[in-house]
mmCIF file as Biopython writes it, N, C-alpha, C and O atoms, coordinates in Angstrom:
data_model
#
loop_
_atom_site.group_PDB
_atom_site.id
_atom_site.type_symbol
_atom_site.label_atom_id
_atom_site.label_alt_id
_atom_site.label_comp_id
_atom_site.label_asym_id
_atom_site.label_entity_id
_atom_site.label_seq_id
_atom_site.pdbx_PDB_ins_code
_atom_site.Cartn_x
_atom_site.Cartn_y
_atom_site.Cartn_z
_atom_site.occupancy
_atom_site.B_iso_or_equiv
_atom_site.auth_seq_id
_atom_site.auth_asym_id
_atom_site.pdbx_PDB_model_num
ATOM 1   N N  . UNK A ? 1  ? 107.007 70.383  31.538 1.0 0.0 1  A 1 
ATOM 2   C CA . UNK A ? 1  ? 107.409 70.849  30.200 1.0 0.0 1  A 1 
ATOM 3   C C  . UNK A ? 1  ? 106.299 71.312  29.386 1.0 0.0 1  A 1 
ATOM 4   O O  . UNK A ? 1  ? 106.470 71.478  28.178 1.0 0.0 1  A 1 
ATOM 5   N N  . UNK A ? 2  ? 105.111 71.548  29.966 1.0 0.0 2  A 1 
ATOM 6   C CA . UNK A ? 2  ? 103.947 72.063  29.232 1.0 0.0 2  A 1 
ATOM 7   C C  . UNK A ? 2  ? 104.202 73.505  28.795 1.0 0.0 2  A 1 
ATOM 8   O O  . UNK A ? 2  ? 103.645 73.957  27.794 1.0 0.0 2  A 1 
ATOM 9   N N  . UNK A ? 3  ? 105.027 74.217  29.529 1.0 0.0 3  A 1 
ATOM 10  C CA . UNK A ? 3  ? 105.275 75.643  29.136 1.0 0.0 3  A 1 
ATOM 11  C C  . UNK A ? 3  ? 106.253 75.791  28.007 1.0 0.0 3  A 1 
ATOM 12  O O  . UNK A ? 3  ? 106.386 76.888  27.465 1.0 0.0 3  A 1 
ATOM 13  N N  . UNK A ? 4  ? 106.934 74.757  27.630 1.0 0.0 4  A 1 
ATOM 14  C CA . UNK A ? 4  ? 108.001 74.842  26.650 1.0 0.0 4  A 1 
ATOM 15  C C  . UNK A ? 4  ? 107.577 75.420  25.298 1.0 0.0 4  A 1 
ATOM 16  O O  . UNK A ? 4  ? 108.295 76.256  24.750 1.0 0.0 4  A 1 
ATOM 17  N N  . UNK A ? 5  ? 106.393 74.987  24.725 1.0 0.0 5  A 1 
ATOM 18  C CA . UNK A ? 5  ? 105.946 75.573  23.438 1.0 0.0 5  A 1 
ATOM 19  C C  . UNK A ? 5  ? 105.689 77.081  23.554 1.0 0.0 5  A 1 
ATOM 20  O O  . UNK A ? 5  ? 105.943 77.857  22.632 1.0 0.0 5  A 1 
ATOM 21  N N  . UNK A ? 6  ? 105.151 77.474  24.784 1.0 0.0 6  A 1 
ATOM 22  C CA . UNK A ? 6  ? 104.811 78.831  24.998 1.0 0.0 6  A 1 
ATOM 23  C C  . UNK A ? 6  ? 106.121 79.653  25.052 1.0 0.0 6  A 1 
ATOM 24  O O  . UNK A ? 6  ? 106.231 80.734  24.474 1.0 0.0 6  A 1 
ATOM 25  N N  . UNK A ? 7  ? 107.101 79.085  25.772 1.0 0.0 7  A 1 
ATOM 26  C CA . UNK A ? 7  ? 108.326 79.866  25.900 1.0 0.0 7  A 1 
ATOM 27  C C  . UNK A ? 7  ? 109.031 79.992  24.537 1.0 0.0 7  A 1 
ATOM 28  O O  . UNK A ? 7  ? 109.568 81.042  24.183 1.0 0.0 7  A 1 
ATOM 29  N N  . UNK A ? 8  ? 109.004 78.886  23.798 1.0 0.0 8  A 1 
ATOM 30  C CA . UNK A ? 8  ? 109.596 78.833  22.468 1.0 0.0 8  A 1 
ATOM 31  C C  . UNK A ? 8  ? 109.026 79.925  21.544 1.0 0.0 8  A 1 
ATOM 32  O O  . UNK A ? 8  ? 109.767 80.603  20.832 1.0 0.0 8  A 1 
ATOM 33  N N  . UNK A ? 9  ? 107.659 80.081  21.577 1.0 0.0 9  A 1 
ATOM 34  C CA . UNK A ? 9  ? 106.979 80.967  20.746 1.0 0.0 9  A 1 
ATOM 35  C C  . UNK A ? 9  ? 107.375 82.447  21.024 1.0 0.0 9  A 1 
ATOM 36  O O  . UNK A ? 9  ? 107.389 83.302  20.138 1.0 0.0 9  A 1 
ATOM 37  N N  . UNK A ? 10 ? 107.699 82.682  22.338 1.0 0.0 10 A 1 
ATOM 38  C CA . UNK A ? 10 ? 108.111 84.067  22.661 1.0 0.0 10 A 1 
ATOM 39  C C  . UNK A ? 10 ? 109.608 84.260  22.562 1.0 0.0 10 A 1 
ATOM 40  O O  . UNK A ? 10 ? 110.114 85.347  22.840 1.0 0.0 10 A 1 
ATOM 41  N N  . UNK A ? 11 ? 110.359 83.165  22.150 1.0 0.0 11 A 1 
ATOM 42  C CA . UNK A ? 11 ? 111.805 83.281  21.939 1.0 0.0 11 A 1 
ATOM 43  C C  . UNK A ? 11 ? 112.627 83.487  23.221 1.0 0.0 11 A 1 
ATOM 44  O O  . UNK A ? 11 ? 113.567 84.279  23.282 1.0 0.0 11 A 1 
ATOM 45  N N  . UNK A ? 12 ? 112.182 82.673  24.301 1.0 0.0 12 A 1 
ATOM 46  C CA . UNK A ? 12 ? 112.824 82.654  25.568 1.0 0.0 12 A 1 
ATOM 47  C C  . UNK A ? 12 ? 113.856 81.572  25.710 1.0 0.0 12 A 1 
ATOM 48  O O  . UNK A ? 12 ? 114.612 81.547  26.681 1.0 0.0 12 A 1 
ATOM 49  N N  . UNK A ? 13 ? 113.895 80.647  24.715 1.0 0.0 13 A 1 
ATOM 50  C CA . UNK A ? 13 ? 114.833 79.528  24.859 1.0 0.0 13 A 1 
ATOM 51  C C  . UNK A ? 13 ? 116.161 79.709  24.161 1.0 0.0 13 A 1 
ATOM 52  O O  . UNK A ? 13 ? 117.162 79.077  24.498 1.0 0.0 13 A 1 
ATOM 53  N N  . UNK A ? 14 ? 116.141 80.596  23.173 1.0 0.0 14 A 1 
ATOM 54  C CA . UNK A ? 14 ? 117.466 80.813  22.470 1.0 0.0 14 A 1 
ATOM 55  C C  . UNK A ? 14 ? 118.134 81.971  23.112 1.0 0.0 14 A 1 
ATOM 56  O O  . UNK A ? 14 ? 117.503 82.982  23.420 1.0 0.0 14 A 1 
ATOM 57  N N  . UNK A ? 15 ? 119.464 81.826  23.324 1.0 0.0 15 A 1 
ATOM 58  C CA . UNK A ? 15 ? 120.205 82.862  23.983 1.0 0.0 15 A 1 
ATOM 59  C C  . UNK A ? 15 ? 120.718 83.850  23.018 1.0 0.0 15 A 1 
ATOM 60  O O  . UNK A ? 15 ? 121.262 83.455  21.987 1.0 0.0 15 A 1 
ATOM 61  N N  . UNK A ? 16 ? 120.588 85.084  23.268 1.0 0.0 16 A 1 
ATOM 62  C CA . UNK A ? 16 ? 120.996 86.189  22.398 1.0 0.0 16 A 1 
ATOM 63  C C  . UNK A ? 16 ? 122.501 86.383  22.555 1.0 0.0 16 A 1 
ATOM 64  O O  . UNK A ? 16 ? 122.947 86.820  23.616 1.0 0.0 16 A 1 
ATOM 65  N N  . UNK A ? 17 ? 123.295 86.072  21.533 1.0 0.0 17 A 1 
ATOM 66  C CA . UNK A ? 17 ? 124.769 86.189  21.656 1.0 0.0 17 A 1 
ATOM 67  C C  . UNK A ? 17 ? 125.345 87.621  21.435 1.0 0.0 17 A 1 
ATOM 68  O O  . UNK A ? 17 ? 126.557 87.830  21.461 1.0 0.0 17 A 1 
ATOM 69  N N  . UNK A ? 18 ? 124.433 88.585  21.220 1.0 0.0 18 A 1 
ATOM 70  C CA . UNK A ? 18 ? 124.946 89.905  20.929 1.0 0.0 18 A 1 
ATOM 71  C C  . UNK A ? 18 ? 125.560 90.567  22.197 1.0 0.0 18 A 1 
ATOM 72  O O  . UNK A ? 18 ? 124.863 90.806  23.182 1.0 0.0 18 A 1 
ATOM 73  N N  . UNK A ? 19 ? 126.847 90.845  22.143 1.0 0.0 19 A 1 
ATOM 74  C CA . UNK A ? 19 ? 127.564 91.453  23.292 1.0 0.0 19 A 1 
ATOM 75  C C  . UNK A ? 19 ? 128.462 92.599  22.813 1.0 0.0 19 A 1 
ATOM 76  O O  . UNK A ? 19 ? 128.689 92.760  21.614 1.0 0.0 19 A 1 
ATOM 77  N N  . UNK A ? 20 ? 128.954 93.367  23.734 1.0 0.0 20 A 1 
ATOM 78  C CA . UNK A ? 20 ? 129.854 94.435  23.429 1.0 0.0 20 A 1 
ATOM 79  C C  . UNK A ? 20 ? 131.255 93.833  22.993 1.0 0.0 20 A 1 
ATOM 80  O O  . UNK A ? 20 ? 131.828 92.990  23.682 1.0 0.0 20 A 1 
ATOM 81  N N  . UNK A ? 21 ? 131.739 94.296  21.869 1.0 0.0 21 A 1 
ATOM 82  C CA . UNK A ? 21 ? 132.965 93.779  21.384 1.0 0.0 21 A 1 
ATOM 83  C C  . UNK A ? 21 ? 134.110 94.145  22.341 1.0 0.0 21 A 1 
ATOM 84  O O  . UNK A ? 21 ? 134.061 95.204  22.965 1.0 0.0 21 A 1 
ATOM 85  N N  . UNK A ? 22 ? 135.170 93.267  22.474 1.0 0.0 22 A 1 
ATOM 86  C CA . UNK A ? 22 ? 136.232 93.553  23.449 1.0 0.0 22 A 1 
ATOM 87  C C  . UNK A ? 22 ? 137.213 94.622  23.005 1.0 0.0 22 A 1 
ATOM 88  O O  . UNK A ? 22 ? 137.538 94.760  21.826 1.0 0.0 22 A 1 
ATOM 89  N N  . UNK A ? 23 ? 137.662 95.355  23.974 1.0 0.0 23 A 1 
ATOM 90  C CA . UNK A ? 23 ? 138.634 96.506  23.650 1.0 0.0 23 A 1 
ATOM 91  C C  . UNK A ? 23 ? 139.938 95.930  23.110 1.0 0.0 23 A 1 
ATOM 92  O O  . UNK A ? 23 ? 140.436 94.937  23.640 1.0 0.0 23 A 1 
ATOM 93  N N  . UNK A ? 24 ? 140.496 96.531  22.073 1.0 0.0 24 A 1 
ATOM 94  C CA . UNK A ? 24 ? 141.681 96.041  21.431 1.0 0.0 24 A 1 
ATOM 95  C C  . UNK A ? 24 ? 142.821 97.024  21.747 1.0 0.0 24 A 1 
ATOM 96  O O  . UNK A ? 24 ? 142.608 98.236  21.767 1.0 0.0 24 A 1 
ATOM 97  N N  . UNK A ? 25 ? 144.060 96.483  21.999 1.0 0.0 25 A 1 
ATOM 98  C CA . UNK A ? 25 ? 145.125 97.368  22.294 1.0 0.0 25 A 1 
ATOM 99  C C  . UNK A ? 25 ? 145.544 98.310  21.138 1.0 0.0 25 A 1 
ATOM 100 O O  . UNK A ? 25 ? 145.569 97.845  19.999 1.0 0.0 25 A 1 
ATOM 101 N N  . UNK A ? 26 ? 145.854 99.514  21.344 1.0 0.0 26 A 1 
ATOM 102 C CA . UNK A ? 26 ? 146.126 100.490 20.319 1.0 0.0 26 A 1 
ATOM 103 C C  . UNK A ? 26 ? 144.817 101.197 19.794 1.0 0.0 26 A 1 
ATOM 104 O O  . UNK A ? 26 ? 144.910 102.102 18.964 1.0 0.0 26 A 1 
ATOM 105 N N  . UNK A ? 27 ? 143.726 100.824 20.231 1.0 0.0 27 A 1 
ATOM 106 C CA . UNK A ? 27 ? 142.423 101.463 19.864 1.0 0.0 27 A 1 
ATOM 107 C C  . UNK A ? 27 ? 141.792 102.026 21.165 1.0 0.0 27 A 1 
ATOM 108 O O  . UNK A ? 27 ? 141.998 101.513 22.265 1.0 0.0 27 A 1 
ATOM 109 N N  . UNK A ? 28 ? 141.011 103.113 20.967 1.0 0.0 28 A 1 
ATOM 110 C CA . UNK A ? 28 ? 140.331 103.684 22.041 1.0 0.0 28 A 1 
ATOM 111 C C  . UNK A ? 28 ? 139.278 102.765 22.582 1.0 0.0 28 A 1 
ATOM 112 O O  . UNK A ? 28 ? 139.231 102.557 23.794 1.0 0.0 28 A 1 
ATOM 113 N N  . UNK A ? 29 ? 138.439 102.208 21.765 1.0 0.0 29 A 1 
ATOM 114 C CA . UNK A ? 29 ? 137.419 101.285 22.190 1.0 0.0 29 A 1 
ATOM 115 C C  . UNK A ? 29 ? 137.555 99.991  21.220 1.0 0.0 29 A 1 
ATOM 116 O O  . UNK A ? 29 ? 138.604 99.732  20.630 1.0 0.0 29 A 1 
ATOM 117 N N  . UNK A ? 30 ? 136.433 99.246  21.125 1.0 0.0 30 A 1 
ATOM 118 C CA . UNK A ? 30 ? 136.449 98.098  20.306 1.0 0.0 30 A 1 
ATOM 119 C C  . UNK A ? 30 ? 136.809 98.349  18.897 1.0 0.0 30 A 1 
ATOM 120 O O  . UNK A ? 30 ? 137.565 97.594  18.284 1.0 0.0 30 A 1 
ATOM 121 N N  . UNK A ? 31 ? 136.249 99.455  18.351 1.0 0.0 31 A 1 
ATOM 122 C CA . UNK A ? 31 ? 136.518 99.805  16.909 1.0 0.0 31 A 1 
ATOM 123 C C  . UNK A ? 31 ? 136.982 101.263 16.693 1.0 0.0 31 A 1 
ATOM 124 O O  . UNK A ? 31 ? 137.558 101.606 15.661 1.0 0.0 31 A 1 
ATOM 125 N N  . UNK A ? 32 ? 136.702 102.120 17.732 1.0 0.0 32 A 1 
ATOM 126 C CA . UNK A ? 32 ? 137.090 103.490 17.541 1.0 0.0 32 A 1 
ATOM 127 C C  . UNK A ? 32 ? 138.637 103.698 17.653 1.0 0.0 32 A 1 
ATOM 128 O O  . UNK A ? 32 ? 139.227 103.408 18.694 1.0 0.0 32 A 1 
ATOM 129 N N  . UNK A ? 33 ? 139.225 104.162 16.654 1.0 0.0 33 A 1 
ATOM 130 C CA . UNK A ? 33 ? 140.730 104.374 16.589 1.0 0.0 33 A 1 
ATOM 131 C C  . UNK A ? 33 ? 140.998 105.797 17.042 1.0 0.0 33 A 1 
ATOM 132 O O  . UNK A ? 33 ? 140.181 106.700 16.867 1.0 0.0 33 A 1 
ATOM 133 N N  . UNK A ? 34 ? 142.228 105.970 17.660 1.0 0.0 34 A 1 
ATOM 134 C CA . UNK A ? 34 ? 142.576 107.398 18.031 1.0 0.0 34 A 1 
ATOM 135 C C  . UNK A ? 34 ? 142.647 108.319 16.813 1.0 0.0 34 A 1 
ATOM 136 O O  . UNK A ? 34 ? 142.970 107.861 15.717 1.0 0.0 34 A 1 
ATOM 137 N N  . UNK A ? 35 ? 142.350 109.607 16.986 1.0 0.0 35 A 1 
ATOM 138 C CA . UNK A ? 35 ? 142.118 110.520 15.856 1.0 0.0 35 A 1 
ATOM 139 C C  . UNK A ? 35 ? 143.391 110.537 15.032 1.0 0.0 35 A 1 
ATOM 140 O O  . UNK A ? 35 ? 144.501 110.587 15.564 1.0 0.0 35 A 1 
ATOM 141 N N  . UNK A ? 36 ? 143.197 110.492 13.670 1.0 0.0 36 A 1 
ATOM 142 C CA . UNK A ? 36 ? 144.259 110.488 12.735 1.0 0.0 36 A 1 
ATOM 143 C C  . UNK A ? 36 ? 144.920 111.853 12.566 1.0 0.0 36 A 1 
ATOM 144 O O  . UNK A ? 36 ? 144.188 112.832 12.423 1.0 0.0 36 A 1 
ATOM 145 N N  . UNK A ? 37 ? 146.217 111.993 12.572 1.0 0.0 37 A 1 
ATOM 146 C CA . UNK A ? 37 ? 146.970 113.221 12.368 1.0 0.0 37 A 1 
ATOM 147 C C  . UNK A ? 37 ? 147.876 112.965 11.198 1.0 0.0 37 A 1 
ATOM 148 O O  . UNK A ? 37 ? 148.480 111.895 11.110 1.0 0.0 37 A 1 
ATOM 149 N N  . UNK A ? 38 ? 147.991 113.924 10.287 1.0 0.0 38 A 1 
ATOM 150 C CA . UNK A ? 38 ? 148.912 113.784 9.107  1.0 0.0 38 A 1 
ATOM 151 C C  . UNK A ? 38 ? 150.353 113.848 9.576  1.0 0.0 38 A 1 
ATOM 152 O O  . UNK A ? 38 ? 151.168 113.117 9.013  1.0 0.0 38 A 1 
ATOM 153 N N  . UNK A ? 39 ? 150.740 114.643 10.541 1.0 0.0 39 A 1 
ATOM 154 C CA . UNK A ? 39 ? 152.083 114.642 10.948 1.0 0.0 39 A 1 
ATOM 155 C C  . UNK A ? 39 ? 152.161 114.975 12.489 1.0 0.0 39 A 1 
ATOM 156 O O  . UNK A ? 39 ? 153.253 115.026 13.056 1.0 0.0 39 A 1 
#
């Protein structure tokens, strides 16, 4: 466990939770909605 402080310093111990948002029904992608039409 001698490497632990070195790993911690470089941020290798914390998991990055940033992921692609899931696709929602009725939407093209996670946030992109289909193009709006007036009629």
